[in-house]
C-alpha positions in Angstrom: 33.1 -21.8 -16.6 30.5 -18.6 -18.0 30.1 -15.5 -16.0 26.7 -16.1 -15.0 25.7 -18.8 -12.5 23.5 -21.6 -13.8 22.0 -25.1 -12.9 25.0 -27.0 -14.2 27.3 -25.3 -12.4 25.7 -26.2 -9.3 25.0 -29.9 -10.6 29.1 -29.9 -10.7 29.2 -28.9 -7.3 27.1 -31.9 -6.1 23.8 -30.1 -5.6 21.0 -33.0 -6.2 19.0 -32.8 -9.2 15.8 -31.3 -7.5 14.1 -28.0 -6.5 16.9 -27.1 -4.2 18.9 -26.2 -7.4 15.7 -23.8 -8.4 15.7 -22.5 -5.2 19.2 -21.2 -5.2 19.1 -19.5 -8.7 16.4 -17.9 -7.9 18.0 -16.7 -4.1 21.4 -15.9 -5.9 19.5 -13.8 -8.6 17.6 -12.0 -5.8 20.1 -11.2 -3.6 23.6 -11.7 -4.7 23.6 -10.6 -8.4 26.6 -8.4 -7.9 29.2 -10.9 -6.6 31.4 -13.2 -8.2 30.5 -16.7 -9.1 33.5 -18.1 -8.2 32.7 -16.6 -4.2 29.1 -17.7 -4.9 30.5 -21.4 -5.6 32.8 -21.5 -2.8 30.2 -20.7 -0.6 27.5 -22.6 -2.0 29.8 -25.6 -1.5 30.3 -25.1 2.3 26.5 -25.1 2.4 25.7 -28.5 0.6 28.8 -30.0 2.7 27.0 -29.0 6.1 23.1 -28.1 5.5 22.5 -28.4 9.3 24.7 -25.3 10.0 23.1 -23.4 7.9 19.1 -23.6 8.8 18.1 -20.7 10.1 20.8 -18.3 8.2 19.4 -15.5 6.3 21.4 -16.0 3.6 21.8 -19.2 2.9 18.8 -21.2 5.2 16.1 -21.5 2.5 18.9 -23.6 0.7 20.1 -25.5 3.4 16.4 -26.3 4.1 15.9 -27.2 0.2 18.9 -29.6 0.6 17.5 -31.3 4.2 13.9 -31.3 4.1 12.6 -29.8 0.5 9.1 -27.5 1.3 6.2 -30.2 -0.1 4.1 -28.1 -2.5 0.6 -29.8 -2.3 -2.6 -28.0 -3.3 -4.9 -27.2 -0.3 -8.4 -28.1 0.0 -11.1 -26.1 1.8 -12.8 -27.6 4.9 -16.4 -28.4 4.0 -17.5 -27.1 7.7 -16.1 -23.4 9.1 -14.4 -23.2 12.0 -16.0 -21.8 15.3 -16.7 -18.0 14.8 -18.7 -15.0 16.3 -19.9 -11.8 14.2 -20.6 -8.4 16.4 -22.9 -5.6 15.0 -24.1 -8.1 12.3 -26.5 -6.0 10.5 -23.9 -3.1 10.5 -21.8 -5.4 7.8 -21.9 -5.8 4.3 -22.7 -9.5 3.1 -19.3 -10.0 1.1 -17.0 -9.0 4.3 -18.9 -12.4 5.7 -18.3 -14.0 3.2 -14.9 -13.4 3.3 -14.7 -14.5 7.0 -16.5 -17.7 6.2 -14.3 -18.8 3.3 -11.2 -18.3 6.0 -12.6 -20.4 8.3 -12.6 -22.9 6.3 -8.7 -23.2 5.7 -7.3 -26.2 6.9 -5.2 -24.2 9.5 -8.2 -22.2 10.5 -9.1 -22.9 14.5 -11.6 -20.1 15.2 -12.6 -16.4 13.9 -14.4 -13.3 14.8 -16.0 -10.3 13.1 -16.0 -6.7 14.0 -18.6 -4.2 14.0 -16.9 -2.0 11.9 -15.9 -4.9 9.1 -15.8 -4.5 5.6 -14.1 -6.2 2.4 -10.7 -6.0 2.2 -7.9 -8.2 0.4 -7.5 -12.0 1.8 -9.2 -11.3 5.7 -12.1 -8.7 5.6 -11.1 -5.5 7.7 -12.8 -5.9 11.1 -11.3 -9.3 10.4 -9.9 -12.1 13.4 -8.5 -15.2 12.5 -6.8 -17.5 14.6 -4.2 -20.3 13.2 -2.5 -23.2 14.2 1.0 -23.1 13.5 0.7 -20.6 10.0 0.6 -17.0 9.3 -1.1 -15.3 6.5 0.8 -12.4 5.0 -2.6 -11.3 3.8 -4.4 -12.2 7.2 -1.7 -9.6 8.7 -2.4 -6.9 5.9 0.0 -5.2 3.5 0.5 -2.3 6.3 2.1 -4.3 8.7 2.0 -3.1 12.2 -0.6 -0.1 11.2 -1.7 1.0 14.4 -2.7 4.1 17.0 -0.8 6.3 19.1 -2.6 8.9 21.4 -0.4 11.6 23.6 -1.9 14.0 26.0 -0.2 17.0 27.3 -1.1 19.0 30.6 -2.4 21.8 28.5 -6.1 23.5 29.1 -8.0 23.0 25.8 -8.5 26.8 25.3 -5.0 26.4 23.7 -6.5 25.0 20.4 -8.3 28.3 19.7 -6.0 30.2 21.1 -3.0 29.1 19.3 -4.5 27.4 16.3 -2.4 29.2 13.8 0.6 27.6 15.6 -0.8 24.5 16.0 -1.7 24.2 11.9 1.5 25.3 11.4 3.3 22.0 13.4 1.3 20.3 11.4 1.7 21.5 8.4 5.4 22.0 8.4 6.7 19.1 11.0 4.5 15.9 10.0 5.1 14.5 6.3 3.0 12.3 4.6 2.6 10.1 1.5 5.3 8.8 -0.9 7.5 11.8 -1.2 7.7 13.8 1.8 10.4 12.9 4.7 12.0 15.1 7.4 14.8 17.4 6.1 16.7 16.3 9.7 16.6 12.5 10.1 16.7 10.9 13.6 18.2 7.8 13.6 16.5 5.1 16.1 17.6 2.0 17.7 15.8 -0.3 15.7 18.0 0.5 13.1 20.8 -1.9 14.8 18.4 -4.7 14.6 19.7 -8.4 13.4 17.1 -8.4 11.2 18.1 -5.4 9.3 21.7 -7.3 8.8 20.8 -10.8 8.3 17.2 -11.4 5.9 18.4 -10.1 2.5 14.5 -8.7 1.6 14.9 -6.1 4.8 18.9 -5.1 4.7 17.7 -4.2 1.1 14.8 -2.1 2.6 16.9 -0.1 5.3 18.1 2.4 3.8 14.1 3.4 3.1 13.2 2.5 6.6 15.7 5.3 7.8 14.5 7.9 5.6 10.8 7.3 6.2 11.2 7.8 9.8 8.5 9.6 11.7 6.4 10.3 8.3 3.0 8.9 8.0 1.0 7.0 4.7 -1.3 8.2 2.7 -5.0 7.3 2.7 -6.7 7.1 6.1 -3.9 8.1 8.0 -3.5 10.8 9.9 -2.2 13.1 12.4 -4.4 15.3 14.7 -5.0 17.5 17.7 -7.7 17.5 19.5 -9.7 17.5 23.0 -8.7 14.2 25.7 -11.6 14.1 28.0 -12.2 11.7 30.7 -14.0 11.3 33.7 -12.9 8.2 36.0 -11.1 9.7 38.8 -9.1 6.0 39.5 -7.5 6.0 36.2 -3.9 4.2 35.5 -2.1 7.6 35.1 -3.4 9.0 38.3 -4.7 12.6 36.2 -7.3 14.5 37.5 -9.9 14.0 35.2 -10.9 16.5 32.9 -10.5 17.6 29.2 -6.8 18.2 28.1 -5.1 18.8 24.8 -3.9 15.9 23.0 -2.4 14.3 19.6 -3.6 11.4 18.1 -1.7 9.7 15.2 -2.8 6.7 12.8 -0.1 5.2 10.7 2.0 2.1 9.7 5.1 0.6 8.8 5.7 2.6 5.0 7.3 1.3 2.7 9.2 -1.4 5.3 6.1 -3.3 6.0 4.6 -3.2 2.2 7.5 -4.6 0.3 7.6 -7.5 3.0 3.3 -8.1 2.8 4.2 -8.1 -1.0 7.3 -10.4 -0.9 5.9 -12.9 1.3 2.9 -13.1 0.1 4.2 -14.3 -3.1 6.3 -16.8 -1.2 2.8 -18.0 0.0 0.9 -18.6 -2.8 3.6 -20.2 -4.2 3.7 -22.8 -1.6 0.3 -23.0 -0.6 -2.2 -23.6 -3.8 -5.7 -22.5 -2.9 -8.6 -22.3 -5.4 -8.6 -19.0 -6.9 -11.2 -17.1 -4.9 -9.5 -18.0 -1.6 -5.7 -17.7 -2.8 -5.0 -14.3 -0.9 -5.6 -16.7 2.1 -2.2 -18.5 1.3 0.0 -19.2 4.6 3.4 -19.8 5.4 4.1 -22.9 7.9 5.9 -21.3 10.7 8.0 -24.9 10.6 9.9 -23.4 7.7 12.5 -20.9 6.7 10.1 -18.8 4.8 7.1 -19.1 7.8 10.1 -18.2 10.2 11.9 -15.4 8.5 8.0 -13.6 7.8 7.7 -13.6 11.4 10.7 -12.1 12.1 10.4 -9.4 9.5 7.1 -8.7 10.4 7.8 -7.9 13.9 10.7 -5.7 13.0 8.0 -4.2 10.6 5.5 -3.7 14.2 8.4 -2.3 15.9 9.3 0.1 13.0 6.0 1.5 13.1 6.0 1.7 16.6 9.4 3.6 16.2 7.9 6.2 13.7 5.2 7.3 16.0 7.4 7.7 18.9 9.6 9.9 16.2 5.9 12.0 15.4 5.0 12.7 18.8 8.4 13.6 20.2 8.6 16.0 17.5 5.3 17.3 18.3 6.3 17.5 22.2 9.4 19.6 21.5 7.4 22.0 19.3 4.8 22.2 22.3 6.8 22.7 24.8 5.9 20.2 27.2 5.8 16.8 28.6 3.4 14.0 27.5 0.9 13.3 30.5 0.6 9.6 29.3 0.7 7.7 25.8 -1.7 5.3 25.1 -0.6 3.1 21.7 -1.7 -0.1 19.6 -1.5 -2.2 16.6 -4.4 -3.2 14.3 -2.7 -5.1 11.6 -0.3 -7.4 12.9 -0.6 -11.3 14.1 0.1 -12.6 18.0 0.9 -16.1 19.6 -1.6 -16.2 21.9 -3.7 -19.5 23.7 -7.0 -20.4 22.0 -9.1 -22.9 23.8 -5.9 -24.3 25.4 -3.4 -24.7 22.6 -0.9 -21.8 20.9 -2.1 -20.5 17.9 -1.4 -17.5 15.4 -4.1 -14.8 16.2 -4.5 -12.2 12.9 -5.8 -9.3 13.6 -6.7 -7.4 10.1 -8.1 -4.1 11.1 -9.1 -5.2 14.9 -7.8 -3.5 18.4 -6.3 -6.4 20.9 -8.8 -6.2 23.8 -7.3 -8.7 26.6 -8.3 -8.0 30.2 -7.3 -4.5 31.2 -5.3 -3.5 27.9 -5.6 0.2 26.4 -6.6 0.9 23.4 -8.2 4.1 21.2 -10.6 3.3 18.7 -10.8 6.5 16.1 -14.2 7.6 15.0 -13.7 9.7 11.7 -12.2 13.6 11.5 -15.5 14.6 12.7 -16.3 12.2 15.1 -14.8 11.2 18.6 -12.6 8.3 19.2 -12.5 6.4 22.4 -9.9 5.1 24.7 -10.8 2.0 25.8 -9.9 -1.0 28.5 -10.3 -4.2 26.9 -12.7 -6.8 28.7 -11.0 -10.2 27.8 -13.9 -11.8 26.1 -12.6 -15.0 24.7 -15.5 -15.1 21.8 -13.9 -12.2 19.7 -10.4 -13.8 20.8 -9.6 -10.9 22.6 -10.5 -8.2 20.3 -12.4 -5.3 19.1 -13.0 -2.8 16.3 -10.2 -0.9 15.0 -12.5 2.4 14.3 -15.9 3.7 12.9 -15.8 1.2 9.3 -16.1 2.4 6.3 -20.1 2.6 4.7 -18.4 3.7 1.3 -15.0 2.6 -0.8 -12.9 5.2 -2.2 -14.5 5.0 -5.3 -18.1 5.6 -4.3 -16.9 8.5 -1.9 -15.6 10.2 -5.3 -19.2 9.5 -7.2 -21.4 10.9 -4.1 -19.6 13.4 -2.4 -17.9 16.9 -2.9 -15.5 18.9 -1.6 -18.1 21.1 -0.9 -20.1 18.5 1.3 -17.3 18.3 3.5 -16.8 21.7 4.0 -20.0 21.8 4.9 -19.1 19.3 7.7 -15.9 20.2 9.0 -17.4 23.4 9.6 -20.5 22.1 11.3 -18.0 20.2 13.9 -15.6 23.2 13.8 -13.0 21.0 12.3 -10.0 22.3 10.6 -8.7 19.9 7.6 -5.0 20.4 6.1 -5.0 17.9 3.1 -7.4 15.1 2.9 -9.1 14.1 -0.1 -13.0 13.2 -0.9 -11.8 9.4 -0.3 -11.7 9.7 3.0 -14.9 12.3 3.8 -16.2 12.0 7.5 -19.6 10.3 5.7 -17.3 7.5 4.4 -17.7 6.0 7.8 -20.2 4.1 9.8 -21.4 5.8 12.9 -19.2 5.3 15.5 -21.1 5.6 18.4 -23.2 2.2 16.5 -19.8 0.6 16.4 -19.0 1.0 20.1 -22.7 0.0 21.2 -22.0 -3.1 19.4 -19.3 -4.5 21.6 -19.9 -3.2 25.1 -18.9 -6.5 25.7 -15.6 -6.6 24.0 -14.3 -2.8 25.9 -15.5 -0.7 28.2 -14.7 3.3 27.3 -12.6 5.4 29.7 -12.8 8.3 27.7 -12.9 10.2 24.5 -10.8 12.1 21.9 -12.7 14.6 19.8 -10.6 16.1 16.5 -10.0 19.8 16.3 -6.7 20.0 13.7 -6.2 17.4 11.3 -3.6 16.7 9.0 -3.8 13.8 6.2 -1.9 13.5 2.7 -3.0 15.8 0.1 
């Protein structure tokens, strides 16, 4: 018997001569390389004899499924008609983003869709796109940065603190927030998220645990940020029983870091193998939620979303400690995720790729740019938007266009005009790269009501 496991070994064991052999070999090569061949064969025999008992198992579930009911790979054909949809702020949205939604609405699994006023072209679904599907999840409909989210904390500190203690606040963001691929905190914090079953039972996720531990409390590059600013609201009947007025606030925007990116990449690859689509829509490949890979992605996606929340909790806890103050309130929401939600009386999977959940009474935060206010909102529960709203102002110019169009000097002028201090940040994140947030908010008055604003004053981004 050779050292490396082969298809012949599995046939000798009694495996049927079908795709279950390829699936088993692929799985073992990916996750069990270091184990002895004899041990693997003993376990493989157990799975072969009683596959039913291994369904749902992180290590052997996919192999058990291939023995009992192999996943049928069949070429998918787009429908000729689109599922019902609604577009908000249509005149402000580029045509390519609209066509991306139109293609998504022709998927056999699509039930309904919507496009938010901040929409622009993305991978798979457009950014600002919402898509409801039947019993199917599209990894690129969720996005690469799973659980990317906003988090706003408000403190009982007067806004005069921003000017009076500016150097201390700049130091807090410079020294105690970490960005990009290489920066991590010297003193790592533990978190209950690392006790989750998924880190033990899903092989891919298990391998990513150390990376996730190191990156806890850090932010990504691109448009991710942590900022000090002014929270203003006028409603005396607010949810927190806080007197109306202006307060010091901290706003963060980031996602699930390397954990989410690796989950997205791997399950997108599986989806494209199992769900062959015409080339121009291949990124919209989905995973059936009745099969092992779909169920596993769902668990991994939810874990990544909870991890993104844990990162924000850690960022805000570190800053609160340095401020020596307790939060008056915290508002937070995902905007790259999929939820189980009722649409037209049936349970669907609602993908929000760069859109804010806006169910009736649901709170959220929609940022502008580093020189424009963000808006604290309460959802109005509009069924036509699939209970969604925009996730920000949305890009007017691509990253490449920004580098061609703007200079550091242009950005400095804008920052000075709005009295904003920037730490880090590239030309591709110039304030001018974004749409007018006031216009965007005007286009979604039937989706959310505004109950407050956040005005950035000291902004930290990746270098």
